[in-house]
N, C-alpha and C positions, 0 to 999 in steps of 0.2 A: 660598562662600556659595551656597545654592540657595533662591531666593525669599526672601532676607534671613535664612535660617536657617543657622547654622554646621554644616557636615557634619564629623563626626569620623571618622578612619580606624578601621576595625573589623577585627578578626581573629576569625573564627568557626571553631571546631574541631568535627570530625565523626569518628565512629568507622568510617565506611564510605567507600570511594573515590568513590561516586556522590554524596556530600554530601547524602543524603536528610535532610529535616528531622527525621525520626524518630530519626536518629542524632546529632543535635546534642549536643555535649558541653558547650559553653559559649562565651562571647564575651568578648573583651578589647577595650576601647575606649581609644584613645589619650587620655592626659591632655591633651597638647598635640600638635596635628598636626605632623608632621615638616616641617622647612624645606627638605628635599631628599630626593628619592626617585630611586633609580637602577635602571633596567631594563637588563639585559645579556643578550646572546645570542651564540652562537658556532656557526659552521659547521665541520664536520669533514670533511677531505679525505684521501684516500689519495694520497700523492705517489709518482710513478714517473718515473725519468729513464733514458732510453736511453743506451747506450754511445756516447760521442763527441758528446753533445749538451750544450748550455750551460744549458738550462732544464729545469724539472721539470713533468711533466704533473700537474695537480691534479684527480683524479677525485672527484666529490662522494660522500661517504659518508652523512652524516646531519646533521640539525640537533640540536645538543645541547640539553638542557632549559635554558630561560631562567632567569635569576636576578633577584630583586627584593631590593634592598638599601635599608634605611632605619633610622632611629634614633628611638627613643621617649624623650622627655625627661620625667622625673618630678620634681616639686617639692613637697616636704612642708612648705615654710615658710609656705604660705598667702598668698604674695605676690600671687597673682592672684585671691584671694577664695575659693579652694577648697583646703582643707587635706586632704591624703591621707597615708596611711601608705606611705612609699616602699618599704620592704621587703615589705610586704604585696602591693603592685602588682608588684614584681619576681617574687615567688613565684607570683602568679596567672598572669603571662605564661609563666614556665618550666613550670608545671604544665599549662597549656592547650596549649602548643606542643610539649611534650616527650613522653617515653615514656608510653604508655598500657598498663598491665599487662593490661587486659581484652582488648586486641587484639594484644598482644605486639609493638607497634611504635609510633612516634610518630603522633599524630593527623593526620588529613587536614585541611587548612586552606583557608579562603577569605579573601583579603585584599581589602577593598573600600574605595574612597575617591573620592567625587565622580564625575567622568567617566572616571576611569582604569578600563580593563577589569578586571573581577573576575579575580583570580589564583587558580587552583586549584593549591595548592602544599603543600609540607611545609617544616619548618624545617631548614635545612642547618647553620647555625652561629649562635651568639649570644654576646655578651659584655656584661658590665655594668661600667660605670665609675661609681663612687661619687664625688660631687663635694664634698659638704658634710656635716658631722656635728655632732650635739649633743655636749656634753662627755662623755656616757656612751657615745659611739660609735654611737648610733642615726643611721642615714643620713637626711639631709634632702633631698638631691638626687642623682639618678642618671640615667644615660643607658644605655638598652639598644640596642646595635647588633646588628641581625639581618639574616641573609641567608636568603631563602626560595628554593627551587628548584621549578620546575614539576613537578607530579605529576598528570597527567590520565589517568583510566582509559581503556582502549583504545577503547571505543566512541565516547567523546567526542573522543578524540585524532584518530581517523580522520575523524570528521565535520568537525572544525576544519581538518584538513590539506587536505581536499578534493582528494586526489591523483587525478589522471586519467590517469596513465601506463599504457599497456597491459601493461607488464611487472610490474605490481602486482596483487594480488587486490583486487577491489572488492566491496562489498556494498551493494546499492541496494534501496530499497523503492519499488515501482512506484506512481507517482502517476496520478491520473485523466488519461487521454489519452495516456499513454506506452505504448510497445510494446517487446517484447523486441528486435525488429529495430532499432528506433530507438536503444535504449540500446547495442546492439552497435556501431552506427555511431558513436555518441558516444564510446565507450570504445576500441574497436579500429580505428575508421575503416573497418569492413567489416560491413555489415548482414547478409551471408550467414552469419556465424558464429553466428546465432541457433540453428541446429540443435544445434551443439556445446554452447552454453551451456544449452540446454534439457536436454540429456543430463546435463550436470554437475549440474543442479538436480533431476534425477529427474522431468522433465516429459515427457509423451508428445506430442512435437511442438510446433508453434508456435501452439497454440490461443490464443485471446484470454484474457489473464490479468486477473483483477480487481485494482483498485487496492488497495494494501496488501500485495501479494505480495512476499516477501523473496527476492531473487535474488543469487547469487554469480557474479562474473565473474572467473575466474582467468586467468593468462597463457595464451594459446592460440597454437598454431602455425597460420599461415594456409595 
């Protein structure tokens, strides 16, 4: 509850990876909020073991995309005062999260609920379990179990990762008061590399740069 108001879990679908409002395809709102939500993530390592050793060296490789697992419960009996068409809701979910012929791939999704960080993701897998039927076979209750996997476009992913290792290429936008030498000290631990970075960015020396200047800091030999 937020200020006494019930917040429903919402899945929003977009046709572009930047989730621009102009590319909004549609929205699916949970009929009943899930009772359990699982966030999972995994680190990937390259294991190497030297001859005659008893343990393996685990060299970090990458962080694999995280997963969000949850279940949507649908009730068409009207037991809670709201009667819905269960199959219609199942179809709405599968259409929204599934393959989009206009972009030749599944839609890009945002999953949001309460204070949980908004997930930029795509649907990895889903299954529907029908629980109750009318005599004619019309479903009255169903549960959609879904797994979403992180799908963040490169610019946002780099910003979120905030990698600061000097063996990675960094792109920074100069803020007021920052200098090229200061950023070189921050990234490489060596302010004197400013001349090399200026050359990489096509700049004529270490002149004062205006705020908003976009700079690339590649791995450099000292």
